[in-house]
C-alpha positions as CSV (number, residue, x, y, z in Angstrom):
1,X,15.8,-12.5,-17.6
2,X,14.7,-9.0,-16.7
3,X,14.3,-8.1,-20.4
4,X,11.8,-11.0,-20.8
5,X,9.6,-9.9,-17.8
6,X,8.0,-6.6,-16.9
7,X,9.7,-6.5,-13.5
8,X,9.0,-2.8,-13.2
9,X,5.4,-3.7,-12.7
10,X,6.4,-4.9,-9.2
11,X,7.2,-1.4,-8.0
12,X,5.2,1.6,-7.0
13,X,7.4,4.7,-6.6
14,X,7.0,8.2,-5.3
15,X,8.7,11.2,-6.8
16,X,9.3,14.9,-6.3
17,X,7.4,17.2,-8.7
18,X,4.1,18.7,-9.4
19,X,4.6,18.3,-13.1
20,X,6.5,15.9,-15.2
21,X,8.9,16.8,-18.0
22,X,10.1,14.4,-20.6
23,X,13.6,14.3,-19.0
24,X,12.3,13.5,-15.5
25,X,13.6,10.1,-14.3
26,X,10.0,9.0,-13.5
27,X,8.9,9.6,-17.1
28,X,11.7,7.3,-18.2
29,X,10.8,4.7,-15.5
30,X,7.2,4.6,-16.7
31,X,8.2,4.3,-20.3
32,X,11.4,2.2,-20.3
33,X,11.2,0.3,-17.0
34,X,7.4,-0.2,-17.2
35,X,7.0,1.0,-13.7
36,X,3.9,-0.5,-12.1
37,X,2.6,2.7,-10.5
38,X,3.2,5.9,-8.6
39,X,2.3,7.1,-5.2
40,X,1.4,10.7,-4.6
41,X,2.2,12.8,-1.5
42,X,1.1,16.2,-0.6
43,X,4.3,17.1,1.2
44,X,7.6,15.4,2.0
45,X,9.1,14.9,5.4
46,X,10.9,18.3,5.1
47,X,7.5,20.0,4.8
48,X,7.8,21.2,1.2
49,X,5.3,20.4,-1.5
50,X,5.9,17.1,-3.1
51,X,3.2,16.4,-5.7
52,X,-0.1,18.1,-4.8
53,X,-0.9,21.8,-5.1
54,X,-4.5,22.0,-6.4
55,X,-7.2,19.8,-8.0
56,X,-6.5,21.1,-11.5
57,X,-2.8,20.5,-11.1
58,X,-3.3,17.0,-9.8
59,X,-5.5,16.1,-12.7
60,X,-2.9,17.4,-15.2
61,X,-0.1,15.6,-13.4
62,X,-2.0,12.3,-13.5
63,X,-2.9,12.7,-17.1
64,X,0.8,13.2,-17.8
65,X,1.8,10.1,-15.8
66,X,-0.6,8.0,-17.9
67,X,0.7,9.5,-21.1
68,X,4.3,8.5,-20.2
69,X,3.4,5.0,-19.2
70,X,4.0,2.0,-21.4
71,X,1.6,0.0,-19.3
72,X,-1.3,1.7,-17.5
73,X,-0.1,2.4,-14.0
74,X,-1.5,2.3,-10.6
75,X,-2.0,5.9,-9.4
76,X,-1.9,5.4,-5.7
77,X,-2.5,7.6,-2.6
78,X,-2.9,7.3,1.2
79,X,-6.4,8.8,1.6
80,X,-7.7,7.3,4.8
81,X,-9.6,10.3,6.2
82,X,-8.7,12.5,9.1
83,X,-5.0,13.0,9.8
84,X,-3.8,10.6,7.0
85,X,-4.9,12.4,3.8
86,X,-3.0,13.7,0.9
87,X,-5.9,15.6,-0.7
88,X,-6.9,18.2,1.9
89,X,-8.8,21.5,2.2
90,X,-5.4,23.1,2.3
91,X,-4.8,22.2,-1.3
92,X,-8.3,22.7,-2.5
93,X,-10.0,19.4,-1.8
94,X,-12.9,18.4,0.6
95,X,-12.4,17.8,4.3
96,X,-12.6,14.3,5.6
97,X,-13.1,12.6,9.0
98,X,-11.1,9.9,10.7
99,X,-12.0,6.3,11.0
100,X,-12.4,6.7,14.7
101,X,-14.8,9.6,14.3
102,X,-16.9,7.7,11.7
103,X,-17.0,4.6,13.8
104,X,-18.8,6.5,16.5
105,X,-21.7,7.2,14.1
106,X,-22.1,3.8,12.5
107,X,-21.4,2.0,9.3
108,X,-23.7,4.1,7.2
109,X,-21.6,7.2,8.1
110,X,-18.5,5.4,6.9
111,X,-20.3,4.4,3.7
112,X,-21.4,8.0,3.0
113,X,-18.0,9.5,3.8
114,X,-16.2,6.9,1.6
115,X,-18.5,7.5,-1.3
116,X,-17.6,11.3,-1.2
117,X,-14.0,10.4,-0.9
118,X,-14.0,7.9,-3.7
119,X,-15.8,10.3,-6.0
120,X,-13.1,12.9,-5.5
121,X,-10.3,10.4,-6.1
122,X,-11.9,9.2,-9.3
123,X,-12.4,12.8,-10.5
124,X,-8.6,13.3,-10.2
125,X,-7.8,10.0,-11.9
126,X,-6.5,8.1,-8.8
127,X,-7.2,4.4,-9.1
128,X,-5.7,2.8,-5.9
129,X,-6.2,3.9,-2.4
130,X,-3.9,2.6,0.3
131,X,-6.9,2.2,2.7
132,X,-8.8,1.3,4.7
133,X,-6.9,0.6,7.9
134,X,-8.1,-2.6,9.5
135,X,-5.7,-2.5,12.5
136,X,-7.5,-2.8,15.8
137,X,-7.3,0.0,18.3
138,X,-5.9,-2.1,21.1
139,X,-3.2,0.2,22.5
140,X,-4.0,3.8,23.4
141,X,-0.3,4.5,23.4
142,X,0.2,3.4,19.8
143,X,1.8,6.5,18.2
144,X,0.9,5.8,14.6
145,X,-2.6,4.1,14.8
146,X,-4.4,4.8,18.0
147,X,-3.2,8.3,18.7
148,X,-3.9,9.2,15.0
149,X,-7.5,7.9,15.1
150,X,-6.8,5.7,12.1
151,X,-8.7,2.6,13.4
152,X,-12.4,1.9,13.3
153,X,-12.1,0.4,16.8
154,X,-11.1,-2.6,18.9
155,X,-14.0,-4.9,17.8
156,X,-12.8,-6.9,14.8
157,X,-16.4,-7.5,13.6
158,X,-17.2,-3.8,13.5
159,X,-13.8,-3.0,12.0
160,X,-14.5,-5.4,9.2
161,X,-18.0,-4.0,8.6
162,X,-16.7,-0.4,8.3
163,X,-13.9,-1.5,6.1
164,X,-16.3,-3.4,3.8
165,X,-18.5,-0.2,3.4
166,X,-15.4,1.8,2.7
167,X,-14.2,-0.7,0.0
168,X,-17.6,-1.0,-1.7
169,X,-17.8,2.7,-2.1
170,X,-14.4,2.7,-3.8
171,X,-15.3,-0.2,-6.0
172,X,-18.4,1.6,-7.3
173,X,-16.0,4.4,-8.5
174,X,-13.5,2.0,-10.1
175,X,-10.9,2.4,-7.4
176,X,-8.9,-0.5,-5.8
177,X,-8.2,-0.6,-2.1
178,X,-5.4,-1.9,0.1
179,X,-6.1,-3.2,3.6
180,X,-3.3,-2.4,6.1
181,X,-1.2,-3.2,8.1
182,X,-0.9,-7.0,8.0
183,X,-0.7,-8.9,10.4
184,X,-1.7,-6.0,12.7
185,X,-0.1,-2.8,13.9
186,X,-2.7,-1.6,16.3
187,X,-1.3,-3.3,19.4
188,X,2.3,-2.2,18.9
189,X,3.9,0.5,21.0
190,X,6.0,2.3,18.5
191,X,6.2,3.6,14.9
192,X,8.0,1.6,12.2
193,X,8.7,4.8,10.3
194,X,11.3,5.5,13.0
195,X,12.8,2.1,13.6
196,X,12.3,-1.5,14.6
197,X,8.9,-2.4,16.0
198,X,8.4,-5.7,17.9
199,X,4.7,-6.4,18.5
200,X,5.2,-9.9,19.8
201,X,4.2,-9.2,23.4
202,X,1.1,-7.1,22.7
203,X,-0.2,-8.7,19.5
204,X,-3.5,-10.5,19.7
205,X,-5.0,-13.2,17.5
206,X,-8.1,-11.0,17.0
207,X,-6.0,-8.7,14.8
208,X,-6.3,-11.3,12.0
209,X,-10.1,-11.4,12.2
210,X,-10.9,-8.4,10.0
211,X,-8.8,-10.0,7.2
212,X,-10.6,-13.3,7.7
213,X,-14.0,-11.7,7.4
214,X,-13.2,-9.5,4.4
215,X,-11.5,-12.3,2.5
216,X,-14.5,-14.6,3.3
217,X,-16.7,-11.9,1.7
218,X,-14.7,-12.0,-1.5
219,X,-12.2,-9.2,-1.0
220,X,-9.2,-9.7,-3.3
221,X,-7.7,-6.3,-4.1
222,X,-4.5,-5.6,-2.1
223,X,-3.1,-6.1,1.4
224,X,-0.2,-4.1,2.7
225,X,2.4,-5.7,5.0
226,X,3.5,-4.0,8.2
227,X,7.2,-3.7,9.0
228,X,6.6,-5.2,12.4
229,X,8.2,-8.1,14.1
230,X,5.9,-10.7,15.5
231,X,7.7,-13.8,16.8
232,X,4.4,-15.5,17.5
233,X,3.9,-15.7,13.7
234,X,7.6,-15.9,12.8
235,X,10.1,-16.9,15.5
236,X,13.0,-15.8,13.3
237,X,12.2,-12.1,14.1
238,X,11.9,-10.9,10.5
239,X,9.5,-8.0,10.0
240,X,6.3,-9.0,8.2
241,X,7.3,-7.4,4.9
242,X,10.3,-9.7,4.7
243,X,8.8,-12.8,6.4
244,X,7.9,-15.9,4.3
245,X,6.2,-17.3,7.4
246,X,3.8,-14.3,7.6
247,X,3.3,-13.5,3.9
248,X,3.3,-16.9,2.3
249,X,2.6,-19.0,5.4
250,X,0.0,-16.9,7.2
251,X,-1.5,-14.6,4.6
252,X,-1.4,-16.8,1.5
253,X,-1.8,-20.3,2.9
254,X,-3.6,-19.9,6.2
255,X,-5.9,-17.1,5.3
256,X,-6.1,-17.9,1.6
257,X,-5.5,-14.5,0.1
258,X,-4.8,-14.5,-3.6
259,X,-4.8,-10.8,-4.3
260,X,-1.9,-8.4,-4.5
261,X,0.5,-8.3,-1.5
262,X,2.0,-4.8,-1.3
263,X,4.9,-3.8,1.0
264,X,4.8,-0.7,3.2
265,X,7.4,1.8,2.2
266,X,10.7,0.1,2.0
267,X,12.5,3.3,2.9
268,X,11.0,3.3,6.4
269,X,13.7,2.9,9.1
270,X,12.3,-0.4,10.3
271,X,13.7,-1.8,7.0
272,X,16.4,0.6,5.9
273,X,18.3,0.4,9.2
274,X,18.4,-3.4,9.0
275,X,19.0,-4.3,5.4
276,X,20.6,-2.6,2.3
277,X,17.9,-1.7,-0.2
278,X,18.6,-4.4,-2.8
279,X,18.7,-7.1,-0.1
280,X,15.4,-5.8,1.4
281,X,13.8,-6.0,-2.1
282,X,15.0,-9.6,-2.5
283,X,13.8,-10.7,0.9
284,X,10.4,-9.1,0.4
285,X,10.0,-10.9,-3.0
286,X,11.2,-14.2,-1.6
287,X,8.7,-13.7,1.3
288,X,5.9,-13.5,-1.3
289,X,5.4,-9.7,-1.7
290,X,4.1,-8.8,-5.2
291,X,4.6,-5.0,-5.2
292,X,7.4,-3.0,-3.5
293,X,6.5,0.5,-2.5
294,X,9.4,3.0,-2.6
295,X,7.9,6.3,-1.4
296,X,10.9,8.6,-2.1
297,X,9.4,10.7,0.6
298,X,11.7,9.8,3.5
299,X,14.8,9.2,1.4
300,X,14.5,10.4,-2.2
301,X,16.5,8.5,-4.8
302,X,16.1,8.4,-8.6
303,X,17.6,4.9,-9.0
304,X,15.4,2.8,-6.6
305,X,13.3,1.3,-9.4
306,X,16.2,0.3,-11.5
307,X,18.1,-1.1,-8.6
308,X,15.0,-3.0,-7.4
309,X,14.6,-4.5,-10.9
310,X,18.2,-5.6,-10.9
311,X,17.8,-7.1,-7.5
312,X,14.9,-9.3,-8.6
313,X,16.7,-10.2,-11.8
314,X,19.7,-11.3,-9.7
315,X,17.3,-13.7,-7.8
316,X,16.2,-15.2,-11.1
317,X,19.6,-15.4,-12.6
318,X,21.0,-17.2,-9.5
319,X,18.1,-19.6,-9.3
320,X,17.2,-18.4,-5.8
321,X,13.6,-17.9,-6.9
322,X,11.4,-20.0,-9.2
323,X,10.4,-17.9,-12.2
324,X,6.8,-19.1,-11.7
325,X,6.7,-17.1,-8.5
326,X,7.4,-13.9,-10.4
327,X,4.9,-14.9,-13.1
328,X,2.3,-15.3,-10.4
329,X,3.0,-11.9,-9.0
330,X,2.8,-10.2,-12.4
331,X,-0.5,-12.1,-13.0
332,X,-2.0,-10.8,-9.8
333,X,-0.9,-7.3,-10.5
334,X,-2.4,-7.4,-14.0
335,X,-5.5,-8.9,-12.5
336,X,-6.0,-6.0,-10.1
337,X,-5.5,-3.5,-12.9
338,X,-8.1,-5.3,-14.9
339,X,-10.6,-5.0,-12.0
340,X,-9.9,-1.3,-11.8
341,X,-10.7,-0.9,-15.5
342,X,-13.8,-3.1,-15.3
343,X,-12.3,-6.1,-17.1
344,X,-12.8,-8.4,-14.1
345,X,-15.3,-8.4,-11.2
346,X,-14.0,-7.1,-7.9
347,X,-14.9,-10.3,-5.9
């Protein structure tokens, strides 16, 4: 079954390297496995350079990635502004400001900052930004959202307005966006990079409101799932990225989202400490996730894409998933790529 479908399109992978030789595993994955996309990091968790040294080098690397790919890939990055940026003054790019700082100056400030950011991304050849964050700033002790100033605030109406300005600036430059982290990470008290996070007690219904507003305005790019447990939305205690109740039930059916659902990095400990990689991929796909992110930043491995494809193929061969669900995912992925190239309207 795998040979009949481009299952590699369901993966975005990170890699180590500032250039790409013909014998690099990623070059083969892009060509042979038809990898859906790559994600670029400035540095890995050990602090050494992973992909980004300078503007010229990044442009050359991205040109090489495109050259290797059998199907035009997503070139993705986390460029939120402030502390979460991969293109920084330290490697020759412009400075940026956090969502929290911009929110204090109004939506027009966000629009201007996002326009400058999107122009720089487009100049490099990046076509998918894992931003904006639409988590609400509800917990001052949240170590990964609130303390890092990644939220536009606690008011869902204002958060949605800032996010819309951010998205529109990217769309004007031919760059897709990805809202994060569904169904809300802002109220949680811990970091899913480091282990299990249960947001049940602190989560608020208002955390869904930015999604409702943006989807009502026609947003249909991507939404990233959080690796958080929320028993109010899924009593089973599965994290959102593996939860049919949250992905298919809440996001698809209740909110009506028909864009691309993208997992947060499947190597984060909230997932890797609970499930073997192949099983986690299968659970995510069964939950309704379209694209699996494997950052290869926390736990580098050259075989994750191939193993992930085999895991999805096993679901198909065993009859555990309807092939139509995979066709639907591949269609949504292709649709987003068409929007990026101007073949379809953004909304």
